[in-house]
DSSP file (Angstrom, degrees, kcal/mol; ACC not computed):
  #  RESIDUE AA STRUCTURE BP1 BP2  ACC     N-H-->O    O-->H-N    N-H-->O    O-->H-N    TCO  KAPPA ALPHA  PHI   PSI    X-CA   Y-CA   Z-CA
    1    1 A M     >        0   0    0      0, 0.0     4,-1.7     0, 0.0     3,-0.3   0.000 360.0 360.0 360.0 -47.5  145.1   47.5   95.8
    2    2 A M  H  >  +     0   0    0      1,-0.2     4,-2.1     2,-0.2     5,-0.2   0.878 360.0  52.5 -62.4 -38.4  148.1   49.9   95.7
    3    3 A E  H  > S+     0   0    0      1,-0.2     4,-2.4     2,-0.2    -1,-0.2   0.844 104.1  55.1 -64.2 -33.5  149.3   48.4   92.4
    4    4 A N  H  > S+     0   0    0     -3,-0.3     4,-2.4     2,-0.2    -1,-0.2   0.898 108.2  49.1 -66.9 -42.0  146.0   48.8   90.7
    5    5 A K  H  X S+     0   0    0     -4,-1.7     4,-2.6     2,-0.2    -2,-0.2   0.927 111.9  48.4 -66.4 -41.7  146.0   52.5   91.5
    6    6 A E  H  X S+     0   0    0     -4,-2.1     4,-2.7     2,-0.2    -2,-0.2   0.897 111.7  50.3 -63.7 -37.0  149.5   52.9   90.1
    7    7 A A  H  X S+     0   0    0     -4,-2.4     4,-2.0     2,-0.2    -1,-0.2   0.920 112.4  45.8 -64.7 -43.1  148.6   51.0   87.0
    8    8 A Q  H  X S+     0   0    0     -4,-2.4     4,-2.5     2,-0.2    -2,-0.2   0.889 110.7  54.2 -67.9 -39.1  145.5   53.2   86.4
    9    9 A K  H  X S+     0   0    0     -4,-2.6     4,-2.0     1,-0.2     5,-0.2   0.968 109.7  49.0 -61.8 -50.2  147.6   56.4   87.1
   10   10 A G  H  X S+     0   0    0     -4,-2.7     4,-1.8     1,-0.2    -2,-0.2   0.876 109.6  50.3 -52.5 -42.1  150.0   55.2   84.4
   11   11 A R  H  X S+     0   0    0     -4,-2.0     4,-2.3     2,-0.2    -1,-0.2   0.882 107.8  54.4 -65.6 -42.3  147.2   54.5   82.0
   12   12 A N  H  X S+     0   0    0     -4,-2.5     4,-2.2     1,-0.2    -1,-0.2   0.888 107.9  48.0 -61.0 -40.0  145.7   58.0   82.5
   13   13 A S  H  X S+     0   0    0     -4,-2.0     4,-2.2     2,-0.2    -1,-0.2   0.879 109.9  54.4 -72.5 -33.4  149.0   59.7   81.7
   14   14 A F  H  X S+     0   0    0     -4,-1.8     4,-1.4    -5,-0.2    -2,-0.2   0.875 109.4  46.5 -64.4 -37.5  149.3   57.5   78.6
   15   15 A Q  H  < S+     0   0    0     -4,-2.3    -2,-0.2     2,-0.2    -1,-0.2   0.879 112.9  49.6 -73.0 -34.4  145.9   58.7   77.4
   16   16 A E  H >< S+     0   0    0     -4,-2.2     3,-1.1    -5,-0.2    -2,-0.2   0.863 105.2  58.8 -66.5 -34.3  146.8   62.2   78.2
   17   17 A Y  H 3< S+     0   0    0     -4,-2.2    -1,-0.2     1,-0.2    -2,-0.2   0.926 113.9  37.3 -55.4 -48.8  150.0   61.8   76.3
   18   18 A F  T 3< S+     0   0    0     -4,-1.4     2,-0.5    -5,-0.1    -1,-0.2   0.217  85.0 125.4 -93.8  13.3  148.1   60.9   73.2
   19   19 A A    <   +     0   0    0     -3,-1.1     4,-0.1    -4,-0.1     3,-0.1  -0.612  27.0 171.6 -75.5 122.2  145.2   63.3   73.7
   20   20 A V     >  +     0   0    0     -2,-0.5     4,-2.5     2,-0.1     5,-0.3   0.264  47.9 104.7-114.0   9.5  144.8   65.5   70.5
   21   21 A N  H  > S+     0   0    0      1,-0.2     4,-2.2     2,-0.2     5,-0.2   0.934  83.1  48.9 -59.0 -45.5  141.6   67.2   71.4
   22   22 A E  H  > S+     0   0    0      1,-0.2     4,-1.8     2,-0.2    -1,-0.2   0.867 108.9  53.9 -60.4 -36.7  143.4   70.4   72.3
   23   23 A L  H  > S+     0   0    0      2,-0.2     4,-2.3     1,-0.2    -1,-0.2   0.937 109.0  46.6 -61.5 -48.2  145.3   70.3   69.0
   24   24 A F  H  X S+     0   0    0     -4,-2.5     4,-2.3     1,-0.2    -2,-0.2   0.870 110.2  54.5 -68.7 -34.2  142.1   70.0   66.9
   25   25 A Q  H  X S+     0   0    0     -4,-2.2     4,-2.0    -5,-0.3    -1,-0.2   0.865 106.7  51.5 -66.5 -31.8  140.6   72.8   68.9
   26   26 A Y  H  X S+     0   0    0     -4,-1.8     4,-2.4     2,-0.2    -2,-0.2   0.928 107.7  52.2 -66.5 -43.1  143.6   75.0   68.1
   27   27 A F  H  X S+     0   0    0     -4,-2.3     4,-1.8     1,-0.2    -2,-0.2   0.947 109.8  49.7 -55.8 -47.2  143.2   74.2   64.4
   28   28 A A  H  X S+     0   0    0     -4,-2.3     4,-0.6     1,-0.2    -1,-0.2   0.901 111.2  48.8 -58.4 -45.1  139.5   75.2   64.6
   29   29 A R  H >< S+     0   0    0     -4,-2.0     3,-0.5     1,-0.2    -1,-0.2   0.859 108.8  53.5 -65.6 -34.7  140.5   78.5   66.3
   30   30 A V  H 3< S+     0   0    0     -4,-2.4    -1,-0.2     1,-0.2    -2,-0.2   0.876 110.4  45.2 -69.6 -36.1  143.2   79.3   63.7
   31   31 A F  H 3< S+     0   0    0     -4,-1.8     2,-0.3    -5,-0.2    -1,-0.2   0.439 108.4  60.2 -92.7   1.2  140.9   79.0   60.8
   32   32 A K  S << S-     0   0    0     -4,-0.6     2,-0.4    -3,-0.5     0, 0.0  -0.953  83.1-118.1-126.8 153.3  137.9   80.9   62.1
   33   33 A K        -     0   0    0     -2,-0.3    -3,-0.1     1,-0.0    -2,-0.1  -0.688  18.3-134.2 -92.2 139.3  137.8   84.5   63.2
   34   34 A D    >   -     0   0    0     -2,-0.4     3,-1.4     1,-0.1    -1,-0.0  -0.821  11.0-162.6 -86.3 106.8  137.0   85.5   66.8
   35   35 A P  T 3  S+     0   0    0      0, 0.0    -1,-0.1     0, 0.0    -2,-0.0   0.709  86.8  55.6 -65.0 -19.3  134.5   88.3   66.8
   36   36 A N  T 3  S+     0   0    0      2,-0.1     2,-0.2    -3,-0.0    -2,-0.0   0.456  85.7 100.7 -91.5   0.8  135.2   89.2   70.4
   37   37 A S  S <  S-     0   0    0     -3,-1.4     2,-0.1     1,-0.1     3,-0.0  -0.594  72.6-118.3 -92.6 149.0  138.9   89.7   70.0
   38   38 A K        -     0   0    0     -2,-0.2     2,-0.5     1,-0.1    -4,-0.1  -0.389  41.7 -90.3 -75.0 156.8  140.6   93.1   69.8
   39   39 A F        +     0   0    0     -2,-0.1     2,-0.4     4,-0.0    -1,-0.1  -0.629  53.9 168.7 -67.7 116.0  142.6   94.0   66.6
   40   40 A N     >  -     0   0    0     -2,-0.5     4,-2.2     1,-0.1     3,-0.2  -0.943  25.3-160.7-136.5 112.6  146.2   92.9   67.2
   41   41 A I  H  > S+     0   0    0     -2,-0.4     4,-2.9     1,-0.2     5,-0.2   0.868  92.1  52.5 -58.4 -44.8  148.5   92.8   64.2
   42   42 A N  H  > S+     0   0    0      1,-0.2     4,-1.8     2,-0.2    -1,-0.2   0.863 111.2  46.7 -62.3 -40.4  151.0   90.5   65.9
   43   43 A L  H  > S+     0   0    0      2,-0.2     4,-2.3    -3,-0.2    -1,-0.2   0.913 111.9  49.8 -67.4 -46.0  148.3   88.0   66.7
   44   44 A R  H  X S+     0   0    0     -4,-2.2     4,-2.1     1,-0.2    -2,-0.2   0.897 111.4  49.8 -64.1 -40.6  146.8   88.1   63.2
   45   45 A M  H  X S+     0   0    0     -4,-2.9     4,-2.4     2,-0.2    -1,-0.2   0.901 109.7  50.7 -64.8 -38.3  150.2   87.6   61.6
   46   46 A M  H  X S+     0   0    0     -4,-1.8     4,-1.9     1,-0.2    -2,-0.2   0.911 111.5  47.3 -65.3 -41.5  151.0   84.6   63.8
   47   47 A H  H  X S+     0   0    0     -4,-2.3     4,-2.2     2,-0.2    -1,-0.2   0.841 111.3  53.4 -66.3 -34.6  147.7   83.0   63.0
   48   48 A G  H  X S+     0   0    0     -4,-2.1     4,-2.4     2,-0.2    -2,-0.2   0.919 109.5  45.5 -66.9 -45.7  148.3   83.7   59.3
   49   49 A I  H  X S+     0   0    0     -4,-2.4     4,-2.2     1,-0.2    -1,-0.2   0.865 112.2  53.1 -65.1 -35.7  151.7   82.1   59.3
   50   50 A N  H  X S+     0   0    0     -4,-1.9     4,-2.5     2,-0.2    -2,-0.2   0.889 107.7  51.4 -63.4 -42.3  150.1   79.2   61.2
   51   51 A R  H  X S+     0   0    0     -4,-2.2     4,-2.7     2,-0.2     5,-0.2   0.945 111.0  47.7 -58.0 -50.6  147.4   78.8   58.6
   52   52 A I  H  X S+     0   0    0     -4,-2.4     4,-2.5     1,-0.2    -2,-0.2   0.922 112.4  48.5 -61.9 -44.2  150.1   78.7   55.8
   53   53 A S  H  X S+     0   0    0     -4,-2.2     4,-2.4     2,-0.2    -1,-0.2   0.898 111.0  50.6 -65.2 -40.9  152.2   76.1   57.6
   54   54 A I  H  X S+     0   0    0     -4,-2.5     4,-2.5     2,-0.2    -2,-0.2   0.943 112.7  45.8 -62.4 -46.9  149.3   73.9   58.3
   55   55 A V  H  X S+     0   0    0     -4,-2.7     4,-2.0     1,-0.2    -2,-0.2   0.888 113.4  48.8 -60.5 -39.8  148.1   73.9   54.7
   56   56 A M  H  X S+     0   0    0     -4,-2.5     4,-2.5    -5,-0.2     5,-0.2   0.888 110.8  51.2 -70.0 -36.3  151.6   73.3   53.4
   57   57 A F  H  X S+     0   0    0     -4,-2.4     4,-3.0     1,-0.2     5,-0.2   0.951 111.1  48.2 -64.9 -45.1  152.1   70.4   55.9
   58   58 A L  H  X S+     0   0    0     -4,-2.5     4,-2.2     1,-0.2    -2,-0.2   0.885 112.9  48.0 -64.7 -38.1  148.8   68.8   54.7
   59   59 A I  H  X S+     0   0    0     -4,-2.0     4,-2.0     2,-0.2    -1,-0.2   0.915 113.2  47.3 -66.2 -43.1  149.7   69.2   51.1
   60   60 A A  H  X S+     0   0    0     -4,-2.5     4,-2.8     2,-0.2    -2,-0.2   0.907 113.1  49.4 -63.1 -42.2  153.2   67.7   51.6
   61   61 A L  H  X S+     0   0    0     -4,-3.0     4,-2.5    -5,-0.2    -1,-0.2   0.910 110.6  49.7 -62.4 -42.2  151.7   64.8   53.6
   62   62 A T  H  X S+     0   0    0     -4,-2.2     4,-2.1    -5,-0.2    -1,-0.2   0.878 112.5  47.7 -64.2 -37.8  149.2   64.2   50.9
   63   63 A V  H  X S+     0   0    0     -4,-2.0     4,-2.5     2,-0.2    -2,-0.2   0.902 112.0  50.1 -71.8 -41.1  151.9   64.2   48.2
   64   64 A W  H  X S+     0   0    0     -4,-2.8     4,-2.0     1,-0.2    -2,-0.2   0.930 111.0  48.1 -63.6 -42.3  154.1   61.9   50.3
   65   65 A I  H  X S+     0   0    0     -4,-2.5     4,-1.8     2,-0.2    -1,-0.2   0.925 111.2  50.5 -66.3 -40.4  151.3   59.4   50.8
   66   66 A I  H  X S+     0   0    0     -4,-2.1     4,-2.6     1,-0.2    -2,-0.2   0.911 110.8  49.6 -62.5 -42.1  150.4   59.4   47.1
   67   67 A R  H  < S+     0   0    0     -4,-2.5    -1,-0.2     1,-0.2    -2,-0.2   0.835 110.0  50.2 -63.1 -33.5  154.0   58.7   46.2
   68   68 A R  H  < S+     0   0    0     -4,-2.0    -1,-0.2    -5,-0.2    -2,-0.2   0.837 113.8  45.2 -78.2 -29.1  154.3   55.9   48.6
   69   69 A I  H  <        0   0    0     -4,-1.8    -2,-0.2     1,-0.2    -1,-0.2   0.884 360.0 360.0 -79.0 -39.8  151.1   54.2   47.3
   70   70 A V     <        0   0    0     -4,-2.6    -1,-0.2    -5,-0.2    -2,-0.2   0.493 360.0 360.0 -83.8 360.0  151.9   54.6   43.5
């Protein structure tokens, strides 16, 4: 009985380790404007830099995959 709980506990942490739901939620937050937020130049600059880096990463990943296939 005790071993089963430990195995399930390990399985839960494994699922939590590979959970990407929060990551996709962050991507959605970065690319859409929040109408309730106050104007904060630092936050806007941070999100702008994050947008640029996400787009650059996706472009580089696409080019890399295309080069590997061809």
